[in-house]
Backbone bond lengths (Angstrom), bond angles and torsions (degrees), N, CA, C in turn:
res aa  C-N    CA-C-N  psi(-1)  N-CA   C-N-CA  omega(-1)  CA-C   N-CA-C  phi
1 X - - - 1.396 - - 1.579 108.51 -
2 X 1.266 121.76 -37.99 1.368 125.90 177.53 1.463 117.94 -59.86
3 X 1.373 114.71 -38.53 1.391 120.42 178.16 1.519 108.57 -74.65
4 X 1.390 122.99 -27.95 1.490 125.73 177.75 1.475 102.38 -69.79
5 X 1.413 122.22 -48.77 1.331 120.62 179.54 1.511 115.68 -55.99
6 X 1.321 112.66 -31.32 1.585 118.34 -175.21 1.523 104.96 -74.06
7 X 1.344 121.14 -28.24 1.344 119.96 176.63 1.567 113.80 135.01
8 X 1.419 113.31 2.84 1.537 118.72 170.22 1.428 112.29 -82.03
9 X 1.300 123.36 110.86 1.433 122.74 -174.53 1.561 117.40 -113.86
10 X 1.294 113.76 14.13 1.428 121.27 174.07 1.606 106.33 -127.21
11 X 1.396 118.94 87.96 1.400 126.75 -171.61 1.436 114.83 -114.87
12 X 1.244 122.77 128.60 1.476 132.62 175.31 1.497 112.81 -112.81
13 X 1.257 117.81 127.83 1.441 125.16 172.89 1.470 113.84 -109.89
14 X 1.450 110.69 141.02 1.492 115.10 177.70 1.610 107.59 -133.12
15 X 1.356 111.95 134.43 1.412 120.03 176.12 1.497 109.83 -151.94
16 X 1.357 116.68 150.42 1.366 118.66 178.57 1.559 114.75 -79.63
17 X 1.294 115.15 -3.91 1.470 122.37 179.97 1.490 108.68 -113.38
18 X 1.365 123.71 153.93 1.419 122.43 169.03 1.530 110.84 -60.85
19 X 1.409 113.41 144.26 1.453 120.39 177.59 1.559 103.78 -140.19
20 X 1.481 108.33 78.94 1.451 116.09 -169.14 1.631 106.54 -72.31
21 X 1.265 122.33 -18.21 1.494 117.79 178.52 1.574 112.74 -95.77
22 X 1.362 115.74 2.41 1.437 117.66 -175.91 1.688 110.47 -60.23
23 X 1.290 121.65 126.92 1.372 122.12 -169.11 1.633 118.47 -78.88
24 X 1.334 111.10 -3.76 1.454 117.46 -168.66 1.528 109.51 -124.58
25 X 1.313 124.16 -176.02 1.406 126.75 -179.80 1.582 106.10 -63.61
26 X 1.338 117.93 128.07 1.453 121.26 -176.80 1.452 111.42 -131.04
27 X 1.391 117.50 140.40 1.477 129.38 174.16 1.532 107.89 -121.57
28 X 1.296 114.18 123.89 1.529 119.18 172.12 1.555 108.91 -84.25
29 X 1.262 116.48 105.67 1.515 115.96 -178.63 1.527 108.52 -163.38
30 X 1.393 112.87 170.26 1.468 114.01 168.76 1.505 111.48 -76.93
31 X 1.321 119.98 125.53 1.436 123.08 -169.81 1.579 111.89 -55.98
32 X 1.267 112.61 -44.26 1.562 116.76 -176.92 1.523 108.54 -63.94
33 X 1.279 121.08 -44.23 1.392 121.90 171.06 1.514 119.56 -58.82
34 X 1.335 110.44 -45.84 1.454 115.53 -177.72 1.568 108.70 -65.58
35 X 1.307 118.99 -39.97 1.391 119.90 -178.88 1.493 113.69 -68.59
36 X 1.367 116.54 -29.56 1.468 124.20 179.05 1.528 106.89 -70.29
37 X 1.271 116.26 -26.35 1.471 116.07 -172.35 1.553 115.26 -106.05
38 X 1.298 111.61 5.10 1.457 113.00 179.33 1.509 111.01 -135.67
39 X 1.404 113.95 154.06 1.382 119.76 -173.55 1.544 109.85 -77.40
40 X 1.376 120.00 113.31 1.452 123.60 -178.69 1.426 113.02 -85.88
41 X 1.286 123.63 -7.53 1.480 130.21 -178.04 1.519 108.38 -64.32
42 X 1.398 117.76 -20.66 1.456 117.76 179.73 1.496 115.75 -80.73
43 X 1.347 115.30 -2.96 1.409 121.93 -179.94 1.567 110.03 -103.75
44 X 1.334 110.37 139.20 1.528 115.60 175.11 1.585 110.59 -84.44
45 X 1.362 114.00 -18.50 1.477 113.54 -174.76 1.548 108.77 -157.52
46 X 1.349 114.62 141.14 1.488 118.23 170.92 1.545 109.50 -113.68
47 X 1.205 118.86 129.65 1.453 121.97 175.15 1.490 108.45 -113.62
48 X 1.387 115.15 122.73 1.461 119.82 -173.34 1.608 108.65 -113.86
49 X 1.245 121.41 132.61 1.367 127.29 169.98 1.461 111.37 -121.75
50 X 1.339 120.36 81.88 1.476 119.60 -179.71 1.546 109.51 -66.34
51 X 1.434 115.89 155.88 1.395 115.13 -177.34 1.652 112.19 -59.53
52 X 1.351 109.45 137.59 1.455 116.64 -170.95 1.476 114.66 -99.45
53 X 1.324 123.89 0.30 1.347 126.02 -172.31 1.511 113.60 -60.43
54 X 1.411 115.02 -35.66 1.432 120.12 177.87 1.518 115.45 -55.83
55 X 1.332 114.84 -26.43 1.449 119.89 -171.21 1.612 114.38 -110.75
56 X 1.327 115.31 -1.35 1.435 116.84 -176.88 1.527 111.26 -81.95
57 X 1.294 113.07 162.10 1.469 118.24 175.32 1.381 113.66 -54.55
58 X 1.273 120.81 -39.20 1.411 126.13 -177.38 1.620 115.25 -62.80
59 X 1.378 108.95 -15.45 1.412 116.18 177.11 1.582 111.29 -71.30
60 X 1.316 117.89 -18.17 1.501 118.76 175.51 1.459 121.74 -93.76
61 X 1.439 112.17 8.20 1.410 122.11 174.70 1.531 112.25 -68.17
62 X 1.315 123.84 153.34 1.371 126.92 -175.31 1.608 110.80 -62.53
63 X 1.320 118.65 -31.02 1.503 125.68 -179.36 1.455 114.73 -100.57
64 X 1.452 118.33 19.31 1.467 121.73 -173.91 1.546 105.48 -69.75
65 X 1.296 113.92 144.79 1.506 120.27 170.91 1.422 113.91 -86.44
66 X 1.358 118.37 159.22 1.461 120.13 179.01 1.472 109.77 -80.13
67 X 1.295 119.49 139.36 1.502 124.08 -178.43 1.598 106.82 -130.17
68 X 1.247 115.60 142.79 1.378 125.31 179.22 1.561 111.23 -77.45
69 X 1.274 120.43 142.56 1.373 130.39 -178.56 1.577 106.86 -92.02
70 X 1.274 116.89 102.23 1.516 121.95 -179.64 1.427 117.56 -98.41
71 X 1.399 115.01 -2.71 1.472 117.17 -175.88 1.588 112.50 -65.17
72 X 1.315 116.59 -45.87 1.580 117.13 -179.78 1.474 108.16 -66.05
73 X 1.229 128.63 -46.20 1.453 122.81 175.62 1.425 118.41 -56.47
74 X 1.510 110.50 -40.03 1.428 116.11 175.10 1.517 115.11 -61.02
75 X 1.366 115.42 -44.43 1.396 122.89 -174.17 1.582 104.45 -67.30
76 X 1.325 121.74 -39.29 1.437 126.26 178.42 1.534 112.02 -56.96
77 X 1.347 114.01 -43.58 1.440 122.15 178.48 1.491 110.10 -66.03
78 X 1.330 117.65 -47.78 1.459 120.80 -177.02 1.491 112.48 -64.13
79 X 1.328 120.64 -30.00 1.405 117.76 -179.48 1.528 113.52 -70.92
80 X 1.269 119.95 -11.40 1.493 126.69 170.90 1.435 110.36 -80.77
81 X 1.386 120.49 -15.22 1.440 122.82 -177.55 1.518 108.55 -85.87
82 X 1.355 110.99 133.00 1.503 115.19 -175.90 1.568 114.87 -74.33
83 X 1.358 114.79 -16.22 1.368 116.98 -173.33 1.532 111.35 -96.14
84 X 1.360 117.15 -159.98 1.473 122.12 -172.91 1.613 104.00 -94.07
85 X 1.360 112.25 146.22 1.479 114.45 176.12 1.538 109.24 -145.68
86 X 1.389 111.89 164.62 1.449 118.71 -171.27 1.491 100.50 -140.96
87 X 1.324 121.61 138.97 1.465 129.54 170.15 1.567 106.33 -116.38
88 X 1.401 113.16 130.11 1.393 117.96 179.99 1.449 111.54 -117.44
89 X 1.280 120.24 139.74 1.531 121.58 175.96 1.454 110.72 -160.56
90 X 1.329 120.32 -169.47 1.386 126.58 -169.09 1.510 106.58 -95.14
91 X 1.287 118.53 164.14 1.572 123.30 171.04 1.511 108.57 -58.08
92 X 1.255 120.56 134.65 1.395 126.85 -177.40 1.552 113.22 104.15
93 X 1.290 114.84 -20.58 1.458 118.79 -179.74 1.593 110.64 -71.78
94 X 1.355 116.69 148.72 1.381 118.18 -173.49 1.588 112.96 -84.89
95 X 1.385 112.07 70.32 1.482 117.99 174.64 1.546 110.80 -96.01
96 X 1.326 116.62 150.54 1.486 123.24 -178.63 1.546 113.15 -89.43
97 X 1.282 115.66 116.97 1.501 123.36 177.84 1.536 109.99 47.04
98 X 1.312 116.24 52.33 1.435 118.67 179.24 1.489 117.38 -73.51
99 X 1.304 120.85 152.10 1.434 129.01 167.39 1.505 106.77 -89.27
100 X 1.430 114.19 135.42 1.508 113.18 179.79 1.610 104.17 -110.84
101 X 1.328 111.73 134.54 1.547 122.01 174.26 1.426 112.58 -108.46
102 X 1.289 115.36 149.28 1.490 122.18 -177.60 1.585 107.14 -134.96
103 X 1.313 117.84 145.31 1.421 117.74 179.27 1.612 115.86 -63.41
104 X 1.268 115.61 -20.78 1.511 119.68 178.08 1.468 110.81 -75.95
105 X 1.327 116.66 -19.82 1.494 118.56 174.11 1.582 111.70 -61.27
106 X 1.290 111.81 -29.31 1.515 120.92 -170.81 1.635 112.08 -115.31
107 X 1.390 110.59 13.68 1.466 117.24 -179.36 1.520 115.17 60.69
108 X 1.304 116.98 31.30 1.518 118.68 179.77 1.519 110.12 -81.76
109 X 1.321 113.90 149.95 1.426 119.37 179.02 1.668 107.40 152.51
110 X 1.367 111.70 -171.59 1.419 111.21 178.93 1.580 108.36 -163.46
111 X 1.304 116.01 148.90 1.470 124.41 175.07 1.461 112.13 40.61
112 X 1.424 122.47 57.37 1.316 127.03 170.43 1.629 112.55 79.00
113 X 1.362 112.56 10.77 1.523 121.26 174.98 1.507 113.67 -116.41
114 X 1.352 122.10 134.73 1.356 126.45 174.41 1.487 113.28 -95.38
115 X 1.383 118.63 143.66 1.375 122.57 175.83 1.524 110.22 -98.10
116 X 1.322 117.88 125.39 1.479 121.56 176.03 1.522 110.35 -89.64
117 X 1.258 118.97 -71.51 1.386 129.26 178.11 1.568 115.85 40.51
118 X 1.424 111.95 68.47 1.393 120.17 -175.55 1.487 109.46 -71.30
119 X 1.322 115.30 134.91 1.497 126.51 178.00 1.471 110.03 -135.60
120 X 1.419 113.74 145.73 1.465 117.77 177.50 1.596 110.96 -106.59
121 X 1.299 112.00 145.85 1.565 117.99 -176.78 1.538 103.99 -132.62
122 X 1.316 108.39 121.50 1.524 120.49 170.79 1.490 109.20 -105.69
123 X 1.377 121.23 132.31 1.472 122.21 -179.43 1.340 108.01 -138.69
124 X 1.441 112.73 162.50 1.495 120.32 177.95 1.402 113.85 -96.21
125 X 1.399 116.65 22.44 1.538 126.94 178.65 1.540 101.50 -142.55
126 X 1.375 113.45 163.86 1.373 117.99 178.33 1.569 114.80 -75.02
127 X 1.264 118.49 129.24 1.471 124.23 170.79 1.525 111.72 -96.27
128 X 1.244 122.05 139.05 1.350 121.63 175.67 1.505 114.64 -72.04
129 X 1.358 119.08 156.67 1.389 119.43 -176.20 1.569 107.03 -73.31
130 X 1.367 113.67 129.29 1.541 118.13 -173.91 1.465 109.69 -79.67
131 X 1.392 119.51 161.95 1.452 117.92 174.58 1.574 113.66 -62.59
132 X 1.245 115.78 161.02 1.471 122.52 177.48 1.601 113.53 -59.82
133 X 1.222 122.02 153.09 1.480 125.45 168.06 1.495 104.72 -64.68
134 X 1.409 110.87 147.04 1.400 120.67 174.98 1.543 110.81 -120.02
135 X 1.310 111.13 59.59 1.526 120.41 -174.19 1.584 104.95 -69.44
136 X 1.396 112.86 145.96 1.433 123.22 173.64 1.388 119.31 63.16
137 X 1.409 115.04 24.56 1.480 120.79 170.95 1.515 108.59 -76.14
138 X 1.356 117.52 -19.46 1.403 121.57 -177.10 1.614 108.63 -124.29
139 X 1.295 119.91 154.89 1.463 121.62 -173.03 1.523 119.11 -65.96
140 X 1.388 113.63 -22.99 1.412 118.31 -179.50 1.374 113.99 -128.11
141 X 1.419 118.63 167.40 1.448 125.79 -176.68 1.507 109.63 -128.24
142 X 1.217 122.80 116.40 1.465 123.68 -179.52 1.497 112.97 -86.23
143 X 1.341 120.03 124.43 1.417 122.78 169.89 1.520 115.02 -99.54
144 X 1.251 114.44 138.17 1.529 118.73 177.79 1.438 109.87 -128.54
145 X 1.298 112.41 95.65 1.465 120.83 -176.76 1.503 114.74 -161.76
146 X 1.353 116.92 153.85 1.446 118.04 178.24 1.548 113.05 60.30
147 X 1.264 119.42 25.35 1.419 123.26 -176.69 1.513 118.42 69.32
148 X 1.339 111.24 17.10 1.505 117.39 -175.47 1.615 107.74 -120.25
149 X 1.340 110.11 171.05 1.406 116.07 173.48 1.492 108.40 -135.36
150 X 1.256 120.68 96.48 1.535 123.95 -167.36 1.531 106.34 -121.72
151 X 1.387 117.33 152.15 1.445 122.18 166.91 1.450 106.40 -71.80
152 X 1.396 113.23 122.46 1.558 115.07 -175.26 1.395 111.97 -68.78
153 X 1.346 123.88 -5.42 1.415 124.49 177.89 1.593 111.57 -77.52
154 X 1.319 112.73 -16.51 1.432 126.92 -177.61 1.463 111.72 64.70
155 X 1.311 122.63 21.40 1.492 121.71 175.61 1.532 110.25 -69.90
156 X 1.365 114.45 -25.00 1.511 120.12 175.37 1.616 99.96 -117.75
157 X 1.295 114.42 114.88 1.400 117.26 -175.86 1.588 110.18 -101.43
158 X 1.289 111.92 44.21 1.497 118.42 175.19 1.436 107.44 -136.11
159 X 1.522 116.25 178.80 1.373 116.62 173.18 1.496 110.47 -69.46
160 X 1.308 115.83 119.97 1.415 120.06 -163.27 1.582 109.99 -117.73
161 X 1.299 118.89 -12.56 1.460 123.35 178.98 1.504 107.26 -128.34
162 X 1.332 120.09 138.19 1.380 127.66 -174.44 1.593 103.84 -79.44
163 X 1.369 116.41 165.54 1.423 124.24 170.86 1.525 109.85 -53.30
164 X 1.405 117.01 -45.32 1.453 117.32 -174.45 1.549 110.47 -69.83
165 X 1.388 116.77 -27.98 1.486 117.15 177.16 1.553 110.57 -74.17
166 X 1.350 113.63 -36.73 1.433 117.22 172.80 1.550 115.63 -59.36
167 X 1.385 112.34 -45.58 1.426 118.01 174.36 1.612 113.01 -55.50
168 X 1.322 110.97 -47.47 1.459 115.82 178.39 1.573 112.33 -54.03
169 X 1.383 108.94 -51.41 1.457 114.80 -172.37 1.576 112.38 -67.92
170 X 1.234 118.81 -23.91 1.521 125.07 -179.12 1.501 104.75 -88.44
171 X 1.317 120.81 -28.81 1.560 117.65 -173.32 1.523 107.02 85.40
172 X 1.374 120.28 28.98 1.424 121.18 -173.47 1.627 105.08 -133.04
173 X 1.322 112.96 126.58 1.521 117.89 -174.40 1.615 110.64 -107.82
174 X 1.316 117.79 -16.09 1.459 118.70 -163.47 1.579 109.10 -104.91
175 X 1.282 122.86 -3.70 1.391 120.43 176.36 1.469 119.97 -102.61
176 X 1.336 117.72 164.86 1.428 122.39 176.98 1.557 114.62 -95.28
177 X 1.222 121.47 175.78 1.586 119.97 -176.74 1.414 115.18 -52.08
178 X 1.374 115.96 -43.73 1.460 120.83 -175.02 1.560 111.43 -67.04
179 X 1.353 112.01 -45.15 1.476 123.27 179.18 1.575 111.64 -58.21
180 X 1.365 113.02 -42.43 1.385 117.16 178.39 1.517 117.27 -62.04
181 X 1.325 111.99 -28.44 1.520 117.11 176.58 1.544 110.33 -67.01
182 X 1.275 121.28 -27.00 1.498 122.74 -178.36 1.527 111.01 -96.20
183 X 1.284 119.52 -3.08 1.488 122.59 -173.96 1.534 116.19 -90.99
184 X 1.324 117.91 165.73 1.459 126.62 168.69 1.444 104.52 -118.46
185 X 1.371 118.44 149.43 1.461 125.26 -178.69 1.556 107.49 -66.83
186 X 1.337 115.04 134.06 1.518 119.54 -177.79 1.645 106.86 -60.09
187 X 1.333 116.93 -23.90 1.485 114.10 177.88 1.602 113.72 -55.00
188 X 1.373 107.97 -30.27 1.573 107.23 -177.37 1.496 113.33 -71.81
189 X 1.389 118.46 -38.55 1.477 125.88 -177.12 1.577 107.27 -79.91
190 X 1.295 116.13 -30.39 1.478 115.21 168.86 1.458 118.04 -57.88
191 X 1.337 113.61 -47.85 1.501 124.22 170.88 1.487 113.32 -53.10
192 X 1.354 117.65 -45.21 1.518 120.57 176.47 1.483 108.15 -68.46
193 X 1.314 118.05 -53.06 1.371 120.67 -172.25 1.607 115.81 -54.37
194 X 1.276 113.87 -39.32 1.488 120.53 177.03 1.542 110.55 -60.03
195 X 1.283 115.74 -33.10 1.457 121.95 -177.70 1.503 109.22 -73.37
196 X 1.373 115.59 -41.76 1.415 125.44 179.06 1.560 106.34 -60.68
197 X 1.293 118.54 -56.74 1.436 123.43 -174.11 1.665 112.30 -55.44
198 X 1.334 113.23 -32.64 1.359 120.38 178.87 1.632 108.46 -66.19
199 X 1.344 113.44 -39.97 1.513 114.56 177.53 1.520 111.35 -76.68
200 X 1.315 122.91 -24.64 1.378 119.83 -178.84 1.532 109.51 -76.32
201 X 1.331 118.22 -33.41 1.428 123.13 -177.86 1.478 115.04 -79.04
202 X 1.330 116.74 -5.65 1.494 119.30 -178.48 1.562 105.91 -71.74
């Protein structure tokens, strides 16, 4: 959605799981197989978000499951693509010279709570230096993960924010609670997309 807001109006999504609420053209497929079978030259940009579970803090828990690292295979595939590309993942993921974006850079949040949601972005083109995080400008911090909406300070150890509040905080209206937990705010990709369009128009 962020790329659409930036000005990209022909968007295709690929995922190996159904995404019934996805608002653009969608194909359920293995992304490596789909890209191998389709002409990628029709696209100005590829945005890749490999599964992040291997690099999250939850992966260090005693009962954590094993997860495959798909960042290197994804990067290898993207380097064969003649256009521009972006890889997104969580802090701790092995991205090269990434830019980190935070919800507070874009004033995201709801009802006296600010959204942090740090994410890393590696690109094969220069990204400008983003504004600084504005942490603790509001009294609370909303966490959107694991299908829950909790205050990240853990002072309230229950579901503390509704799905509607989480949608507002993320700037996303079309997802359910579980989908929100896997998403990034469109403000991030809108910021990136505007920079790409400037390069394309030169």
